[in-house]
N, C-alpha and C positions, 0 to 999 in steps of 0.2 A: 891817414897809414896813407905808404908809397905808393902802392899799386894797386886794384883792385882785386878781392878773394872773388872768383868766381867760382860759386860749391851748387850751381843748379846746371845739373849735366845732365840731369834725368830728361831735362826741356832738350836740350842738345852743346853736341861737345866740339871742341874744338878740330879744327881738322890737321889729319897729324900730317906734318912735313913730308915724310916719304911717300905720305899716298897724296899728298900734290903733287909733287915731282914728277909720280907716275902717271898725275893724271896731265900732263902741260905739254906732252907731243901732241897730244889728240887733242888738243883744245888749237893749237900754233899752229902744226905741221902735217900730222897727221888726220884731217879734218873730214875725210870722206865719210859719204855714206855705203856703210858692209853691206849695202843687201845690191850696188851696183860690181856688174859681169868687169870691171875695168883692172889692169894692176894696182891702179893707187889706190885701191878699197881693200885691198887685201893686207896689208896690216892694222885695217879699223874692221877685218872683218878675224882675222884672227887675233887682235886682243879680246875679244867678244868672246872667244871660243874660248882662251885663256883662262880672259877672269872667270870662266863660268864655269870649269873645272876646279880651279881656286878654289872659290865657294863652297862647291859641291862637297869636296876635300877637306871643309875644316867644319864640316856638320854630318860628314858621315854618308851623305848623298852622291848622284849620281848626276853627273851637268846636265841630263834632259830633263829631270828637276826641278831643275831653277828659271822661277821666267820670271825675266829684271821687268817693277814696278818703279812709281815713283816715289815708294814708302811706304810706310807702314798702313797712312791710313786708305791708299786705296789696298793693300794689298790684301787689311780685314774685309774692306767694302767684298773686296774680288771672293773670296771665299767664302761668305755668308751670302753674298745675293748670287752670287753665280752656282749653288749649291741647290738652289730652288727653282721652282716657276709656279708662274699665276697660276693660281689655285690650291697652288700641292697641300695637302691634306698634315702630311706628316713632318711632325713637330720641330722645332730647334730648339734646345739648351742651350741658355748660356750664362753667365755670373752677371748680379748685380753691379759689380765693381768695378764688369770691365772700361777699359776704354773708349769712350765715348765712339771713336771708330766703328767698331764693333757692335753697342748698345745702339748707335744712332741706324746704323745699318739692318742690325734688327728691326726695330722700330717701325723702317720702309717695309720690310717683302710681309711684316703685321698689316700692311694695306693691304696686300696678294692677296690675302688669304690664308698666311703662313700661321699657324702661332705657335710662338713664341715661352718659352718656361723660361722664369730668371731666378737662379739659385740665389740664396741667401748665406753667403759668407756668414764662420763663427768668429765670433769675437777676437780674433789670434790673428782673424785674418786669410781665411783658409777656406775653399771650396775641396769640404773633405772625399771622399768614395764615397761614403755611407749618405755624402747629403744626395752624389748624385745619384746610387743607386736608389734613392727613396725616389726622385723624381720620372727618371729614365724610363721608354717602353720601347717592344717592341717597333713603335708605329714612331720613335725618333728618328729624324733625319742625319743632322748633325748637330753634334755639341764643340761651342768655342768657348772656352778656359785659355787666361791667358798665364804664361810662365814666370813673369812676375809683375807682380802688382805696379803700377809705372807711382804712388802715393805712398805705402808702405813697405812695397820689396819686400813681400812675400814670395816664395817661392815656392809657386803650387805645388804638388803628385802629378805629374802630370801624366808619366806610366799607367800610375794607377788606373786614374779617371779615363785613362786611352784607353787600356786594358776593357775597365765596364763598357765604353760604347761599342767598343768592337764584338763583346759577348753582348747587344743588342742588334748588334748591325749595322750600328751607326757609324758617319766618316767624323775624324776627331780632329777639331782644330786650333792650331794658341799660334795667338798672341806675342812673338818673343820677341820683341819692340827693346824691350828694357833685359833682354835674358844675354841677345848676342853681343859676344865678346867681354861680357862680364862676366858669367859661368859657363863651363862645360853644356854646352849644344851637341846631341848625337843623337837625330832623327830617327835613325835605328833602333838603337837604344831606345829612345820613347816611344819607339812605335805613331807615329803622330803619320797625319792622311796628309794634314795640309799645315805650314807656320810662316809666318809674316814678321816681316823682318826690314827694321833702318837703317839708313849706312850713316846719317850724324849722329841717330846715339852710339857712340863703337869709333867715333874719331874718321870715319865718311864725311862727303861732301853732304849736304844737303835736296833734296828733291830726284833723289834716287834711293832702290829697295828692289826685295825679292820677295816672293811669295813662293816656298818649297810643297811642290805637287805632288806626294806621290805617283809612282807608275799606277798605273789605274783606275786611280780618282777620277771621277768623271766630273767634271766643271766646263759650265759654258765659258762662250768667251767672254772677254771685257771689253774689247773696240772693235770693230769692224773696219777692213780697210785691207792692206799689206798682209802678207806672210809672215811678220816675225813673228818672233817667241812661241816657235810653231802653230804660229797660226790662228793663235787664241787673245795677243795681244798686241797688235797692231799696232804703228808710229815707228818714226824712225828711230832707232836706238840712240841713249843718253852715252857713248863709248866713252869720254872723260869720266863721266860720274860713276861706270862702271867699274874700268879699271881703279881710280880712288878707291870704290867702297869694296874690293878685292883686295887689294891690294891693302889697307887698312882694317880690314877683321881678319889675315891671314896675319898680322902684326902681333894683332890683339889677340888672337888666338895662340899666339908663338908667346910671348912673354905675359900669361895668361897667369898660373903661378904666381909667381910676384908679384904682377897685377892686385892680385886678393891681399896679396899678403900685406901688400905696404898699407894701402887701402881699410885695412883691416887696423891699423898702429897706428895711422892716422885719425879712423872714426872713432879711436878706445882714447886716442889722446885728447877731445872734442869733450867724450861724455864722461870721462874724469876728472876734467877741469870742473865739467858744470855740476858733477856730485857732492866734488871737495866744495863748493860755493855753496851750498847747501838749498839751491834752488828746487825748487818745486816744480815737476811735470811729470809727463808721461810719457815714454814710447809705443809710438803707435802698431799696433803687430810684434808676432812672437816670430820666431826663430821654429825655420830656416832663414831666413833674411840674403838676399841680395850688397853684397859687401860695400858699405858708403854708403847708403842708402838708410837716411837717417829722417823718420817723423816724427816731430817734437811738440805737444801739446804745451802750453802754459797756461794754468788756471788764471781768470781773472783779468786775461788780456785780450786784445785785438793782435788779432796772424798777421791783418793787413798792416796790419802801424805798425808791430817787431817789422816788415818785409821793409819798409820804407827808411823810418830807422836805419834800420843794417845798409840800408841805402846808402844814405845818407854818409855813412862808415866806411864807405867800397866795399860789399859787402855784398854778393847778388845769392839772393835764397829764393824756396818760390814759398808757393803760401798750400797748405791744405784747405781755402776757402773759395767759395768764388761767390765775385761780390757786386754788386749792381750799386745803382743810384742810392738806393733808399737802405737799404740791409748787407749784412752778411751772412751769409748761407754756407751753411756747412756742408762739404765737397759730399757729394755721392761716395765717396768711397767712406769717409769715415761716418757718413749717416747708415753706412752696408753694415760696418761691423761695432754697429752702436754704439759710436762712443758715447761717453761723456758729454752734454755741451759743454756743461761750464769752462772743460778744458776745448775739445776741439773746436772753440772759436779762436783758442789763440795758439794755432797749431801753424804751424811754418815745418817746409821738406829741406831738407841738407840731402844734395846729393854732388858726393865730393868724385873726384875724377882725376886720372893719370898726373896730372898739373899739380892738384893738394898736393901739401909740402904738412908737416906735423907742426909748423908755424902758424900754417894757413888755421889749423884749429886751432891753434890756442886764442889766434885770435878771434875769430869766430865765436868762440866761446867768451872771450873775453866780453866785445860786445854785444852779448845776447845780455849775458849777468847786471852792466851795464846798466839796460835798459831793463829788461821784464825787474828788475831791484827796486825800481823809482815807482 
C-alpha cells in the first residue's frame, strides 16, 4: 500500500492543522505564565479566558464550569475521587464496561470504605434506565456512566439515567471522552453534573482535557498549590494545549453534521464489502452507536493476530482483547456484554476519523477478507 491507513481514532486522533497553528504563538512567542501580573502575561491570560468560553459555548455551559486538566484520565479520577471522602458510606454506582480510568478510580475509593455497585450492561451494550433504577437508593452519592463506550461505540441514554440519579439525590458524572466532537453534547439538555473530556480524541493535542462541573456541585480539590482553576486544580496552565483544544473542538462542533455523514458513508462501505464477500462476523453493540466505530468479531480467529497482519499491510486498528505472554483474554467490555467467546477472541476495533476515505474503507475490508479467508 502507498500510505498508512490509520483507523484507530478511538485511541487518538491526528492534530488538526488549524489547532496547531492556534497553538504556535503560545509555544514560541506568548509563552508567559498567565498568573503573573505584568503586561507580557496578559495575552496568555486572555487566551485562557477566551478558550474557556469557547469550550463552554460548544457544550452549552458557563465558562466558570470548565476546569482544565491533563486529559480524560485525570478528569475521571477527579470526578470519582473528588466526590467522596474517606469512610464515606454513601454508594457510588458505575458500569462494568467503563473506561479503566473510572473503574480503577472506583476500586481505589473502595479501599477508603466507599461501597461501589457495578451495573451489568445488556447484550446490546447499554445501561438501561431500568438497570439503574433497580440498583439506586436514596443513599447513592454518585452515578458515573460513560456517554459512548470506547470499544463498541454504543451511545448510552445519559439524560434518562441522569434524571433517575437526580430523583434519588445523587450526583451524575459521565465520561464523554469518546463522545465530544463526534456527537452533539449539550450539558444542560443532558442534565449532567460533571463531564470528562480529552482533546486528543477530537483532533486536539495530547495531554490536555477538561472536567465540566455544574455550578453548585461539591467537589474536592484535585491538587494543592497555587490558585489556578478557581483554586481547585493547582499548577501552571498548559496555555498552548488549552488553546489548541478549544480550536479543535470549535472546528469539530461546527462541522459535526458533515463529519457524521461522511463517516457513516465510509463505515457502510466497509460493512457492505465484508457482507458481499460472505465473511462471517458479528458487530458488537447495537444502535445508537457513534459514527465510525466498528467492533467486529470474526469466529475462529485471533484478534491480535489479525491486528498484526493488518499492521504488516499498513493498516492500523485496535483489538478488543488484552494480551499477555501466555494467552489472550477477552476485553472487559466484551465480557460485560456476554459476548460469545468463539467470536470475542477474534475481535478488532476499527475507529474511523475525519481523514478516512471510502477508498480506505475498501482497502481495510479487502485486507480483512484476505486474512480471515485463509
